N, C-alpha and C positions, 0 to 999 in steps of 0.2 A: 470611481469603482465602488460598487455596493453589493450587499448580499441581502436577500429578503425571501420570505416565503410567498408563494403565489396565492393571492387572495382575490377572489372575484370582486369587482366593484359593486357598490350599492347603486343601482340604476333608479332613476325617478320613475314613478308609476305613470303609465300612458294616460293621456287625457282622453275623454270620451270622443272628442272630435279633434281634427288637426289643430295644433297650437304651436306656432312658431317659437314661443318662449320655451315650451316643453322640449321641443326638438333641439333648441340651442343648449338647454341644460343637459340633455342627454349627450350631445356632442362634447360638451365641456368635460363631463365626467369620464367619457371614454378617452379623450385626449390626455387627461391627467393620468389615467391608469396606464395607457400604453407608453407614455413618455418615461415611465419608470424603467422600461426595458432598455432605454438608450444606453445606459452605463452598467447594465447588469452583466455580471460575469459568473459563470458556474464555478464553484470552488474545485480546485484540483491541486495535486502535488505529485512530483516525481523525485525519487531519492535513490541513492545507491551507496555502496560501501567499498573502500579500496584496501581493506585489510583481510587477512585470514581470520576466520572465526572457528575456534576450536572448543572441544568439550573435554574438560579435565576428568570428568566422571561420567560413567554410563547411567547413573541413577539420578542425575541432576538435569533439570530443564534450564536452558539458556536462552534469554531473549536475544533476538537478532538485532544488531546495531547498524546504524546508518550514519556515515560521516560526511556525506556530500548531498547537495540539493541541486537538481536540474531546474525545477520549476516549483513555485510555491505561491498559490493564490488562495488564501483562506484555509490552507492545510499546511502544517509545518512540523518540524522535529523539535522535541524538547532539548534545549541546549545542554541541560544538566543530566539528561537521561535519554541518550540518542536512540533507544529502541522504541520510544513512544512517539507515535504520529498523532498529533492533535488536530481537531477540526474546529473552526470558528462558527460554522453554520450547521444547524440541525438538518438531518435528512438521511436518506439511504445512500450509502457509498459503495462503489465497486472497488475492492482492494485486490490488486493483482501483484504477483511477485514472480521472480525467477531467481534461483540460487544455484551457484556452480559447485556441485558436490564432487568430492574426490575420495577414493579409497586406496590407501597405501598398504592395506592389510593383505596377507596371503590368503584370506578367505573372504567370502561374501559377507557383507554387513548391511545394516538398515539405518536409515535416518528418518525420524518422524518430524514433521513440521505442522504446527497448528496456530490458531489465532487466540489472542486474549483481548478482552475489552475491559478497560479500566482495571487491569490487574487480575481479572477473573477469566479462566478458560472458557471459550465459547463451545458449547456442546456440539458434538458431531462435526467439528471443524478440522480434525486431524487427517493427515495423509502420510502413508508410509512409502518411502522410496527405497527400493532394493538396489544394492551396488555390488557388481561382480568383483571378484578378487583382482588385485593389481596385475598389470601386464609384465612388470619387472621391478627390481629394487628401486629404481628411480623413475618408473613409468607407471603412474597410478591409473586406475580406471576412472573415467570421467562420466558424469551424468548431470543433466540440468533438471532441477525440480521447478515446475511452473504450474500455477493455477490461479484462479480468482475466487473471491468470496464476497457476497453482499452482506452488509451489516448496517443496522440502523443506529445512528449516533446522535446525541444531543450536542449542542454547542459546549465546548470544553471537554468532551469525551476524548479518549485516546484509544488507539488500536496498536497491538504489538504482534509480531511473529515470534514464535518460540520453537526451539528445536531440541532434540536429544539424539544420541547415537549409541549403537550397540558396541562401538569400539572407541575407546578414549584416545586422545592425542598424546603422543610422547615427545620428549625433547629430541629424540632421534629422527623426528619427522614422520613417524609412522602413524597409522590410525586413519580415521575417517573424519573429514571436516569440510567446512565451506571455505573454498580457496579463491583468492584473487590472483590475477596474473598481470604483470607489467606489459606494456605494449611490445608485442613481438616484432621481429624483423624478418626480412627475406621471405615473403614480402612484408613491408611495414603495414601494420594494422592496429586497430585500437586495443587498449588494455581491456581486460576482462574483470569487471567488478565481481566481488564475491556474491553480492545480492543487489537486485534492482526491485524497487517497490513503487507502485503508483496508486494513488487514491483519487477517485473521480466521483463527484456528487452526481447522483442519478435522479433522485426525486425527493420532494419534501414529504 
């Protein structure tokens, strides 16, 4: 398995007249070039998180963390800082995410989610998600934040999702946050990750 940038082959100049040696050299160059595609795999990764992600302050930005990997080919999570998704190959990447938002507050609240590249906010990458007030004391309002973003990355660069909320989390379980759910029953169905993120190489 290998990663590389697509570079056109250097073809031999054509002879003034038909020349079998020149034709053989052309075929050799083309065979070498196209054989490189046999084991080529486009980099991609799919990650998710199985914990609640809360905001202790309404004036602080919090990186979204990921604790599980579904697929990782040339794209991976930093083991010591699980909000960072690193790439091994330069190119333009399509970053997609969905986040399970909940509001336990008695009033409507907002959550902002945006992108950072190598620790710096990406301009014009923020989205605000409005959440209606809870339905009852133990029945929050649910919503899913989902979108995608194209970003150019160099080998070794990393991308993060960051969020903030207009209502901080409290130990009583109120507030607005990103929540996960264990696998429900009746009927049995999959667990709900708090966040799902995919990164797909698009072009060099």
